[in-house]
C-alpha positions as CSV (number, residue, x, y, z in Angstrom):
1,M,230.7,167.3,117.3
2,M,233.9,164.3,118.3
3,K,235.6,165.6,121.2
4,E,239.9,166.2,119.9
5,F,242.7,164.7,121.9
6,N,243.8,165.9,125.1
7,K,247.5,164.7,126.3
8,E,246.2,166.4,129.8
9,I,243.1,163.9,129.9
10,L,245.1,160.9,128.6
11,R,248.5,161.6,131.1
12,Q,245.5,162.2,134.1
13,R,243.8,159.3,132.9
14,I,246.4,156.7,133.2
15,T,248.3,158.1,136.3
16,L,244.2,157.5,138.5
17,A,243.6,154.1,137.3
18,R,247.1,152.9,138.3
19,E,247.4,154.3,141.0
20,G,243.4,153.8,141.6
21,K,244.9,149.6,141.3
22,N,247.8,149.8,143.5
23,L,249.8,150.0,140.7
24,N,253.3,152.1,140.5
25,Q,253.8,152.8,136.6
26,A,257.5,149.9,137.3
27,Q,254.6,147.2,137.9
28,L,252.2,148.4,134.8
29,A,255.2,148.8,132.5
30,G,255.5,145.4,133.1
31,K,252.8,143.9,132.8
32,S,251.6,146.1,129.6
33,G,255.0,145.8,128.0
34,V,256.8,148.6,127.7
35,T,259.9,150.3,129.6
36,P,258.9,151.9,133.0
37,A,260.3,155.2,131.3
38,A,257.9,154.6,129.4
39,I,255.4,154.9,131.1
40,S,257.0,158.1,132.9
41,Q,256.2,159.8,129.6
42,I,253.2,158.8,129.3
43,E,252.2,160.2,133.0
44,K,254.4,163.6,132.3
45,G,252.5,164.2,129.2
46,T,256.3,164.0,127.3
47,R,254.8,161.1,125.3
48,T,251.5,159.6,123.5
49,P,251.3,156.3,122.9
50,T,250.7,153.8,120.1
51,I,247.6,152.4,119.7
52,P,248.6,148.6,120.6
53,V,250.6,150.2,123.5
54,L,247.8,151.8,125.1
55,Q,245.3,149.0,124.3
56,R,247.8,146.9,126.6
57,I,247.6,150.0,129.8
58,A,244.0,149.9,129.1
59,S,243.7,146.5,129.1
60,V,246.3,145.8,132.5
61,L,244.1,149.1,134.3
62,N,240.3,147.4,133.3
63,V,239.4,150.5,131.7
64,S,238.2,151.4,128.0
65,I,240.4,152.8,125.8
66,D,237.3,155.8,125.1
67,Y,237.7,155.6,129.0
68,L,241.5,156.9,128.6
69,L,241.7,159.0,126.1
70,G,238.5,161.6,127.6
71,K,235.4,160.2,125.1
72,T,234.2,158.7,128.4
73,D,233.6,159.8,132.0
74,E,233.1,156.2,133.1
75,S,235.4,153.8,132.9
76,E,233.3,149.9,132.1
77,L,234.3,148.8,135.2
78,G,233.7,151.5,137.3
79,A,230.1,151.5,137.5
80,L,229.8,147.3,139.0
81,L,232.3,148.2,141.5
82,H,230.0,150.5,143.0
83,D,228.8,146.7,144.0
84,Q,228.9,145.2,147.1
85,D,228.5,141.9,145.7
86,I,230.9,142.3,143.2
87,R,233.6,144.2,145.0
88,T,233.1,141.2,147.6
89,F,233.9,138.9,145.0
90,F,236.8,140.1,143.1
91,R,238.7,141.3,145.9
92,G,238.5,137.3,146.8
93,F,239.4,136.5,143.6
94,Q,242.3,138.2,143.8
95,S,243.1,136.3,147.2
96,L,243.1,133.2,145.4
97,N,245.6,130.4,143.3
98,S,246.2,130.4,139.4
99,E,245.1,127.1,139.7
100,D,241.4,128.5,141.1
101,K,241.1,131.6,139.5
102,E,241.4,129.2,136.1
103,T,238.3,127.1,137.6
104,I,236.2,129.9,138.5
105,E,237.2,131.2,134.4
106,K,236.7,127.4,133.5
107,M,232.8,128.3,135.2
108,V,232.4,131.2,134.0
109,D,233.2,130.6,130.3
110,F,230.6,127.2,131.3
111,F,227.6,129.0,132.4
112,K,228.4,131.8,129.5
113,S,227.6,129.2,126.5
114,K,225.4,127.2,128.0
115,K,223.1,131.2,127.5
116,K,224.1,131.5,123.6
């Protein structure tokens, strides 16, 4: 049986994911291409985002749309972030400049292409 859309779950999960990434509403708005007022209204439950807006919000928060909608209780990165090595890597990655991040991304793409 399919779960009904629940605006309360959506607003709670966006708020919790945003706070978990240490972003304020204005920062989430800027990164997802919407206004701060829109994020505020979504988190209050007075506005429902369109699918494209929801996709951008989920991308910024590094979670799936299914997680935000309450279809799953596990965020995509949730399970990974329990691993200490992965948490250490991401903390180090965040502190790098954009050029170093780009180099690492190219290396990852290279190793992924080798597996194909």
